[in-house]
N, CA, C and O atoms as CSV, one atom per row, in Angstrom:
chain,resi,resn,atom,element,x,y,z
A,1,GLU,N,N,20.671,-45.419,45.671
A,1,GLU,CA,C,19.854,-46.459,45.260
A,1,GLU,C,C,19.631,-47.761,45.971
A,1,GLU,O,O,18.653,-48.352,46.429
A,2,GLU,N,N,21.068,-48.001,45.875
A,2,GLU,CA,C,21.425,-48.834,46.516
A,2,GLU,C,C,20.583,-50.280,46.974
A,2,GLU,O,O,20.467,-51.487,46.760
A,3,GLU,N,N,20.183,-49.307,47.651
A,3,GLU,CA,C,19.581,-49.504,49.380
A,3,GLU,C,C,17.756,-49.651,49.461
A,3,GLU,O,O,17.049,-50.217,50.295
A,4,ILE,N,N,17.296,-48.641,47.832
A,4,ILE,CA,C,16.116,-49.005,47.872
A,4,ILE,C,C,15.784,-50.209,46.936
A,4,ILE,O,O,14.747,-50.837,46.720
A,5,LYS,N,N,16.968,-50.283,46.496
A,5,LYS,CA,C,16.948,-51.396,45.445
A,5,LYS,C,C,16.954,-53.391,46.384
A,5,LYS,O,O,16.326,-54.422,46.141
A,6,LYS,N,N,18.207,-52.944,47.619
A,6,LYS,CA,C,17.691,-53.957,48.149
A,6,LYS,C,C,16.480,-53.656,49.416
A,6,LYS,O,O,17.074,-53.550,50.489
A,7,MET,N,N,15.445,-53.544,49.529
A,7,MET,CA,C,14.553,-52.939,50.096
A,7,MET,C,C,13.663,-53.498,48.937
A,7,MET,O,O,12.976,-54.503,49.119
A,8,ILE,N,N,13.680,-52.963,47.979
A,8,ILE,CA,C,12.648,-53.373,47.016
A,8,ILE,C,C,12.651,-54.933,46.750
A,8,ILE,O,O,11.517,-55.350,46.510
A,9,SER,N,N,13.666,-55.926,46.730
A,9,SER,CA,C,14.354,-57.054,46.123
A,9,SER,C,C,13.868,-58.118,48.034
A,9,SER,O,O,13.791,-59.321,48.282
A,10,PHE,N,N,13.756,-57.423,48.521
A,10,PHE,CA,C,14.253,-58.234,49.824
A,10,PHE,C,C,12.097,-58.077,49.672
A,10,PHE,O,O,11.270,-58.949,49.405
A,11,ARG,N,N,11.953,-56.866,49.929
A,11,ARG,CA,C,9.678,-57.408,49.724
A,11,ARG,C,C,9.724,-58.193,48.876
A,11,ARG,O,O,9.294,-59.067,49.628
A,12,LEU,N,N,9.864,-58.751,47.893
A,12,LEU,CA,C,8.670,-58.810,46.753
A,12,LEU,C,C,9.622,-60.582,47.160
A,12,LEU,O,O,9.044,-61.584,46.738
A,13,ILE,N,N,10.914,-60.786,47.897
A,13,ILE,CA,C,11.174,-62.177,47.999
A,13,ILE,C,C,10.315,-62.940,49.355
A,13,ILE,O,O,10.210,-64.153,49.540
A,14,ARG,N,N,9.820,-61.960,50.113
A,14,ARG,CA,C,9.266,-62.302,51.540
A,14,ARG,C,C,7.668,-62.174,50.773
A,14,ARG,O,O,6.739,-62.851,51.212
A,15,ALA,N,N,7.532,-61.501,49.925
A,15,ALA,CA,C,6.063,-61.802,49.225
A,15,ALA,C,C,6.108,-62.824,48.424
A,15,ALA,O,O,5.089,-62.936,47.743
A,16,GLY,N,N,6.800,-63.503,48.273
A,16,GLY,CA,C,6.842,-64.981,47.202
A,16,GLY,C,C,7.633,-64.841,45.951
A,16,GLY,O,O,8.287,-65.876,45.824
A,17,SER,N,N,7.853,-64.050,45.008
A,17,SER,CA,C,8.855,-63.969,44.194
A,17,SER,C,C,9.803,-64.736,44.344
A,17,SER,O,O,10.015,-65.184,45.470
A,18,ASP,N,N,10.756,-65.151,43.091
A,18,ASP,CA,C,11.468,-65.393,42.597
A,18,ASP,C,C,12.820,-64.494,42.571
A,18,ASP,O,O,12.865,-63.318,42.212
A,19,GLN,N,N,14.012,-65.348,43.063
A,19,GLN,CA,C,14.816,-64.166,43.731
A,19,GLN,C,C,15.586,-63.905,42.587
A,19,GLN,O,O,16.371,-62.957,42.564
A,20,GLU,N,N,15.421,-64.701,41.588
A,20,GLU,CA,C,16.602,-64.046,40.097
A,20,GLU,C,C,15.855,-62.980,39.394
A,20,GLU,O,O,16.419,-62.251,38.577
A,21,VAL,N,N,14.289,-62.842,39.764
A,21,VAL,CA,C,13.880,-62.486,38.493
A,21,VAL,C,C,13.684,-61.085,39.497
A,21,VAL,O,O,13.367,-60.800,40.652
A,22,SER,N,N,14.312,-60.097,37.570
A,22,SER,CA,C,14.104,-58.630,38.560
A,22,SER,C,C,12.849,-57.945,37.787
A,22,SER,O,O,12.618,-57.993,36.579
A,23,LEU,N,N,11.853,-57.081,39.145
A,23,LEU,CA,C,10.954,-56.688,38.418
A,23,LEU,C,C,10.964,-55.480,38.214
A,23,LEU,O,O,10.279,-54.963,37.332
A,24,PHE,N,N,11.698,-54.865,38.951
A,24,PHE,CA,C,11.924,-53.081,38.311
A,24,PHE,C,C,13.071,-53.121,37.651
A,24,PHE,O,O,13.333,-54.324,37.652
A,25,ASP,N,N,14.253,-52.364,36.870
A,25,ASP,CA,C,14.780,-52.194,36.208
A,25,ASP,C,C,15.815,-51.261,36.879
A,25,ASP,O,O,15.560,-50.733,37.961
A,26,ASP,N,N,16.973,-51.064,36.235
A,26,ASP,CA,C,18.051,-49.731,37.247
A,26,ASP,C,C,16.703,-48.503,36.553
A,26,ASP,O,O,16.282,-47.678,37.363
A,27,GLY,N,N,16.312,-48.482,35.572
A,27,GLY,CA,C,16.281,-46.849,35.098
A,27,GLY,C,C,14.791,-46.636,36.080
A,27,GLY,O,O,14.345,-45.489,36.105
A,28,ALA,N,N,14.155,-47.551,36.748
A,28,ALA,CA,C,13.165,-47.425,37.942
A,28,ALA,C,C,13.610,-47.433,38.918
A,28,ALA,O,O,13.134,-46.562,39.647
A,29,ILE,N,N,14.624,-48.240,39.517
A,29,ILE,CA,C,15.233,-47.838,40.883
A,29,ILE,C,C,15.590,-45.682,40.950
A,29,ILE,O,O,15.408,-44.767,41.753
A,30,LYS,N,N,16.093,-45.841,39.719
A,30,LYS,CA,C,16.453,-44.439,39.941
A,30,LYS,C,C,15.250,-43.457,40.353
A,30,LYS,O,O,15.158,-42.779,41.376
A,31,GLU,N,N,14.328,-43.568,39.245
A,31,GLU,CA,C,12.671,-42.756,39.582
A,31,GLU,C,C,11.811,-42.578,40.441
A,31,GLU,O,O,11.055,-41.642,40.701
A,32,ILE,N,N,12.197,-44.719,41.365
A,32,ILE,CA,C,11.785,-44.324,42.769
A,32,ILE,C,C,12.470,-43.831,43.771
A,32,ILE,O,O,12.050,-43.378,44.835
A,33,HIS,N,N,13.892,-43.973,43.261
A,33,HIS,CA,C,14.230,-43.112,44.955
A,33,HIS,C,C,14.637,-42.085,44.584
A,33,HIS,O,O,15.230,-41.649,45.571
A,34,HIS,N,N,14.765,-41.069,43.465
A,34,HIS,CA,C,14.241,-39.447,43.126
A,34,HIS,C,C,13.033,-39.265,43.884
A,34,HIS,O,O,12.790,-38.693,44.947
A,35,TYR,N,N,12.329,-39.918,43.038
A,35,TYR,CA,C,10.920,-39.407,43.714
A,35,TYR,C,C,10.197,-39.809,45.230
A,35,TYR,O,O,9.483,-39.078,45.916
A,36,THR,N,N,10.569,-41.025,45.472
A,36,THR,CA,C,10.805,-41.049,47.170
A,36,THR,C,C,11.684,-40.274,48.168
A,36,THR,O,O,11.167,-39.493,48.966
A,37,ARG,N,N,12.682,-40.435,48.136
A,37,ARG,CA,C,13.935,-39.705,49.000
A,37,ARG,C,C,14.260,-40.760,49.995
A,37,ARG,O,O,14.770,-40.537,51.093
A,38,GLY,N,N,13.869,-42.127,49.449
A,38,GLY,CA,C,13.998,-43.272,50.800
A,38,GLY,C,C,12.958,-43.561,51.676
A,38,GLY,O,O,13.022,-44.476,52.497
A,39,TYR,N,N,11.757,-42.631,51.505
A,39,TYR,CA,C,10.410,-43.104,52.615
A,39,TYR,C,C,10.530,-44.438,52.080
A,39,TYR,O,O,10.516,-44.646,50.867
A,40,PRO,N,N,10.671,-45.527,53.116
A,40,PRO,CA,C,9.814,-46.794,53.072
A,40,PRO,C,C,8.360,-46.593,52.317
A,40,PRO,O,O,8.213,-47.084,51.199
A,41,ARG,N,N,7.098,-45.732,53.059
A,41,ARG,CA,C,6.226,-45.768,53.127
A,41,ARG,C,C,6.084,-45.857,51.615
A,41,ARG,O,O,5.691,-46.863,51.024
A,42,ARG,N,N,6.550,-44.358,50.870
A,42,ARG,CA,C,6.422,-43.776,49.884
A,42,ARG,C,C,6.947,-45.057,48.677
A,42,ARG,O,O,6.312,-45.025,47.623
A,43,ILE,N,N,7.733,-45.834,48.759
A,43,ILE,CA,C,8.726,-46.819,47.654
A,43,ILE,C,C,6.861,-48.126,47.700
A,43,ILE,O,O,6.037,-48.590,46.911
A,44,ALA,N,N,7.113,-48.119,48.915
A,44,ALA,CA,C,6.094,-49.902,48.511
A,44,ALA,C,C,4.931,-48.932,47.746
A,44,ALA,O,O,4.448,-49.083,46.623
A,45,MET,N,N,4.678,-47.970,48.672
A,45,MET,CA,C,3.309,-47.045,48.069
A,45,MET,C,C,2.903,-47.410,45.994
A,45,MET,O,O,1.919,-47.806,45.369
A,46,LEU,N,N,4.712,-46.859,45.537
A,46,LEU,CA,C,4.834,-46.425,44.358
A,46,LEU,C,C,4.830,-47.987,43.508
A,46,LEU,O,O,4.333,-48.342,42.439
A,47,CYS,N,N,5.664,-48.710,44.586
A,47,CYS,CA,C,5.945,-49.512,44.068
A,47,CYS,C,C,4.777,-50.833,43.589
A,47,CYS,O,O,4.843,-51.483,42.546
A,48,HIS,N,N,3.589,-50.999,44.841
A,48,HIS,CA,C,2.505,-51.480,44.305
A,48,HIS,C,C,1.819,-50.788,43.505
A,48,HIS,O,O,1.145,-51.637,42.922
A,49,ASP,N,N,1.562,-49.843,43.113
A,49,ASP,CA,C,1.126,-49.013,41.733
A,49,ASP,C,C,1.905,-49.538,40.673
A,49,ASP,O,O,1.347,-49.779,39.603
A,50,ALA,N,N,3.035,-49.736,40.811
A,50,ALA,CA,C,3.772,-49.987,39.356
A,50,ALA,C,C,3.504,-51.643,39.259
A,50,ALA,O,O,3.078,-52.066,38.184
A,51,LEU,N,N,3.713,-52.467,40.212
A,51,LEU,CA,C,3.044,-54.187,39.938
A,51,LEU,C,C,1.694,-54.032,39.909
A,51,LEU,O,O,1.515,-54.746,38.922
A,52,LYS,N,N,0.784,-53.730,40.154
A,52,LYS,CA,C,-0.755,-53.013,38.890
A,52,LYS,C,C,-0.865,-52.978,37.815
A,52,LYS,O,O,-1.681,-53.488,37.046
A,53,GLU,N,N,0.508,-51.958,37.601
A,53,GLU,CA,C,0.077,-51.302,36.363
A,53,GLU,C,C,0.788,-52.325,35.243
A,53,GLU,O,O,0.582,-51.843,34.129
A,54,MET,N,N,1.617,-53.673,35.144
A,54,MET,CA,C,2.679,-54.750,35.238
A,54,MET,C,C,1.262,-55.990,34.550
A,54,MET,O,O,1.114,-56.609,33.496
A,55,VAL,N,N,0.783,-55.908,35.325
A,55,VAL,CA,C,0.116,-57.150,35.850
A,55,VAL,C,C,-1.593,-56.294,34.435
A,55,VAL,O,O,-2.130,-56.923,33.523
A,56,MET,N,N,-1.928,-54.685,34.907
A,56,MET,CA,C,-2.598,-54.444,33.717
A,56,MET,C,C,-2.101,-54.367,32.624
A,56,MET,O,O,-2.926,-53.793,31.914
A,57,TRP,N,N,-1.009,-54.669,31.919
A,57,TRP,CA,C,-0.428,-54.294,30.659
A,57,TRP,C,C,0.496,-55.513,30.782
A,57,TRP,O,O,1.711,-55.326,30.847
A,58,ASP,N,N,-0.079,-56.907,30.821
A,58,ASP,CA,C,1.300,-57.679,30.899
A,58,ASP,C,C,2.633,-57.560,30.691
A,58,ASP,O,O,3.170,-58.475,30.066
A,59,LYS,N,N,3.366,-56.556,31.103
A,59,LYS,CA,C,4.188,-56.468,31.397
A,59,LYS,C,C,5.377,-57.192,32.134
A,59,LYS,O,O,5.069,-57.271,33.323
A,60,GLN,N,N,6.778,-57.827,31.871
A,60,GLN,CA,C,7.493,-58.707,32.902
A,60,GLN,C,C,8.592,-57.254,33.746
A,60,GLN,O,O,9.280,-57.481,34.742
A,61,SER,N,N,8.536,-56.254,33.260
A,61,SER,CA,C,9.195,-55.834,34.491
A,61,SER,C,C,8.732,-54.002,34.665
A,61,SER,O,O,7.804,-53.530,34.009
A,62,ALA,N,N,9.301,-53.432,35.336
A,62,ALA,CA,C,8.955,-51.829,35.347
A,62,ALA,C,C,10.208,-51.512,35.107
A,62,ALA,O,O,11.217,-52.162,35.383
A,63,ASP,N,N,10.097,-50.313,34.491
A,63,ASP,CA,C,10.993,-49.460,34.123
A,63,ASP,C,C,11.160,-47.898,34.010
A,63,ASP,O,O,10.096,-47.286,33.915
A,64,ALA,N,N,12.367,-47.118,34.004
A,64,ALA,CA,C,11.601,-45.991,34.056
A,64,ALA,C,C,10.630,-44.903,34.211
A,64,ALA,O,O,10.429,-44.042,35.067
A,65,GLU,N,N,9.888,-45.364,32.655
A,65,GLU,CA,C,9.289,-44.617,32.192
A,65,GLU,C,C,7.454,-45.364,32.665
A,65,GLU,O,O,6.478,-44.666,32.390
A,66,THR,N,N,7.273,-46.547,33.246
A,66,THR,CA,C,6.675,-46.761,33.705
A,66,THR,C,C,5.887,-45.734,34.758
A,66,THR,O,O,4.787,-45.185,34.709
A,67,ILE,N,N,7.453,-45.733,36.168
A,67,ILE,CA,C,7.156,-45.056,37.065
A,67,ILE,C,C,7.276,-43.668,37.051
A,67,ILE,O,O,7.162,-42.999,38.078
A,68,HIS,N,N,7.552,-43.086,35.699
A,68,HIS,CA,C,7.519,-41.313,35.870
A,68,HIS,C,C,6.807,-41.549,34.846
A,68,HIS,O,O,7.434,-41.466,33.790
A,69,GLY,N,N,5.139,-41.959,34.717
A,69,GLY,CA,C,4.051,-41.674,33.799
A,69,GLY,C,C,3.381,-42.188,35.302
A,69,GLY,O,O,2.345,-41.544,35.468
A,70,LEU,N,N,3.559,-42.890,36.159
A,70,LEU,CA,C,2.944,-42.963,37.670
A,70,LEU,C,C,3.417,-41.789,38.518
A,70,LEU,O,O,2.697,-41.694,39.512
A,71,ILE,N,N,4.240,-40.990,38.484
A,71,ILE,CA,C,4.241,-39.963,39.638
A,71,ILE,C,C,4.199,-39.303,39.038
A,71,ILE,O,O,4.340,-38.386,39.847
A,72,SER,N,N,4.071,-38.611,37.723
A,72,SER,CA,C,2.866,-37.890,36.838
A,72,SER,C,C,1.601,-37.720,36.754
A,72,SER,O,O,0.916,-36.711,36.586
A,73,GLY,N,N,1.292,-39.085,36.921
A,73,GLY,CA,C,-0.164,-38.954,36.717
A,73,GLY,C,C,-0.734,-39.136,35.380
A,73,GLY,O,O,-1.794,-38.639,34.999
A,74,GLN,N,N,0.107,-39.943,34.643
A,74,GLN,CA,C,-0.124,-40.271,33.018
A,74,GLN,C,C,-0.874,-41.341,33.545
A,74,GLN,O,O,-2.077,-41.473,33.320
A,75,ILE,N,N,-0.079,-42.255,34.368
A,75,ILE,CA,C,-0.370,-43.537,34.625
A,75,ILE,C,C,-1.915,-43.510,35.602
A,75,ILE,O,O,-1.519,-42.913,36.603
A,76,ALA,N,N,-3.282,-43.792,35.828
A,76,ALA,CA,C,-3.570,-43.862,37.275
A,76,ALA,C,C,-3.624,-45.499,37.111
A,76,ALA,O,O,-3.853,-46.210,38.090
């Protein structure tokens, strides 16, 4: 989980995100880790979908519920 957290943080910083802002809480990271099994492409795609969801619903961060909804198809 820690490696996934670092990977997501690295990619967000490279994309211009503020280093101090955490867009994915620990519950979200845990769900991402469980679902993707560490595959970078799956992580990137799931995070991309979560970021779109955050913009649509004006959320400041993704939580476990957001990630679980995307995984289960409840959020499209």
